[in-house]
Residue, then its C-alpha position, 0 to 999 in steps of 0.5 A: m731822306t734818301d741822301t742822309l740815310q746813304p752815308l749811314e748805310r755806307d758807314a754801316m756796311a764798312e763796319a760790317a766788313p772784316i778788316t784785312h791786313p797786308a801780308p808782313e813783307r818778306r826780307r830778301k837775301l841779296g847775298g849769300v848762297t842759297r840751298a839750291e846753289v849748294v846742291s848744284l855745286l855738290a852735283a857738278a863737283g861729284s860729276a866732274l870727278a866722275l868724268d875726270w876719272l874716267l877720261y883720265e885713268r881710262v881713256l887718255p893716256f895721262s898720269g899724275a895728280q897735278g893733271f888730274l886736279l887741273l882737269w877735274y877743276l875745269f870740268f867742274l866750271g864747265l858742269t857748274y855753268a851747265i847745271g846753272v844755266a838750266q835753272w837761273p838766268a845766264l847773267h847770274v850763272r856768270e856772276r856766281l861763276v866768277s864768284l866761284v873761281a875767286w874763291s877757289a883762288g883764294l882757297l888754293l892760296f890758303v891751302l899752299i901757304g898752309l902747306q908751306l908753313s907746315f913743311l917749315v914747321i915740321r922739319g924745322r921744330t927740332a932744332l927750333g926746340h932746342a934753346n940753344f938755337l936762338t942763344q948760340t952761334m956756330i963758331h964752336t960747332s961742326a958739321v956733325s954736331t948734335l942740335d944741342s950745340g950751335g945755333a943762329l944768333h949771329a944770323v938774326v943779329g945780322t939780319l936785323e942790322q942789315i934790314g934795319l939799315a936798309t930801311l933806314f936808307a931806303v924809306p926816306l929816299g923812296i917816300a921823297a922820290a914818290v912825293y916828287l913823282s906825284e906832287v912836284g912833277g917837272r921834266a925829270a919825273r917821266p926819266v925818274r918814273i922809268l928808272v924806278e919802274a926799271m929798277t923794280a925788275l932788276p935782279s938781286i944779283v945785279a945790286g949785289l955786283f953794283v954794290l961789290g964792283v962800285v963800293i966794295l972794289t972801287a971805294g975800297l970799303e970792306p965786305s960788311g953788314f952795311a955794304a950788303s945793306l946799300a945792295l938791299t936798299v938798291m932792292m928796297m927802294p923802287i918797291i916803295t916809291r912805286a908803292a907810295e906813289v899809288v898811295i899818295r895820288l889816292v889822297p883827295g885833291t880837296l885836301r890839297e885844295a883846302s890846305l893851299a886856300l888856308g895859306a900853307s905852301q906846298w911842302r907844308t901842305v904835303w908834310n902835314v895833310v897828304l903824308p898823314t893822310a896816306r900813313p896806313g898806305l905808306a906803311t904798306a909800302v914799306i912792308l912790301g920793301m921790307a919783304r923784298g929786302i929780307g930774303e935776298t941771299s945773293p946781294v949779302l953773299l957778294t957784300a958781306g960774306f959769310t962767318a960762323g961767328m957774332n958780329y955785332n958791328a955792322f961796318s967792319g968784318h963779314q956778317v952773315s944773315l938768315p937767308l945766307y944761313i939757310w942757303n949755306y946749311i940747307r945744301q950740305p949733306y949732314p941731315v943735321m945741318v939740313t935741320r938748322g937751315f929749316a930752323a932758320a927758315l922757321t925763324l925768319m918767317l917769324l921775324v917777318l911776321v914781327l916786323f910786319v905787325t910793328a910796321r902796321v902798328i906804327g902805321g896808324n888804325r886808319p886812313g886820314g886819322p890824325t895822330r896823338r900830336q895832331r889831335p886837339v887838346s881838350e879845354p880843363q873843365s871846372a870842378d864846381p858844376q854850378a860855375l859852369a851853369r852861371p852865365a859868363a857875366t856872373r863869373 
């Protein structure tokens, strides 16, 4: 009897006892900045500013805004670490300090670029605001003419033709050299890589002198936009080769093995597997090469000369580019010509932006994605849904 009542009593006691639910779990925030960290940063910034002012302006015999800001930043990092160690573990403080240095470096770069763009916009918008700046040349304009006369159309055309020819020459050669270094190899790979690395640091004036001595003085080719494009090719090709080699090496080896296992040859594997997979990275390599070549002045000055009129033929006659246009007019003692030089610099930046966006769009949206030609063609669907539902034997 007692043994039969004990389970009943236990059930009654369990029913009478209050049911306790576990406390809801709080979501832990792994990233971001807490309020205590923000207060610590503000306290460190204020204290560093006060200490910097006391030492820089009253104790030390220094002067200048740059030194003041540099010393304030060093004090700010030191006080941030000291305040953080008093509250959190040292490993956490070091991690936050490294993040602070990275964010401040990015912010400084953003501010410098913004200041440069603002300076160009302020100095060049007066001339660029006139419609004739992009529709006229300087053939009928003197150094004292107003901004209503003359422009940089001939320089824009020259830049587009020269960088277009240089890209046409440098991209196939650079990518072919990168494929050789990363996919083929051999005894000549090491000397080629050393030569490419040496050419990466080649001064632009040396490339201009090389084309001037070999192509113009020796071969007898007249100074022209074509000769300038050859000099720009010498500058662009090593940049494209180095960047493309790194990108091609990042392609997984399993893709190559799968292609070779299916019976494809090495060149078919490179053409249909490796290069399409690395397409966005190769577009970035082309962008880096164009960025190196489009702003060069000395090679163009030695190989293309200077002219104030329009020259659409890049293979004959002198042809000016935007960097050479800027260099020639920004050093003149006439304010109107200096304004035209700043407007040409702003035009060059806008042109570079357009070219880079175009190269990025052509490069593709995501790495390894198939092109429109490589996508499989979907089978046409029947217009009769009942025909699709019937077995194949009854169709």
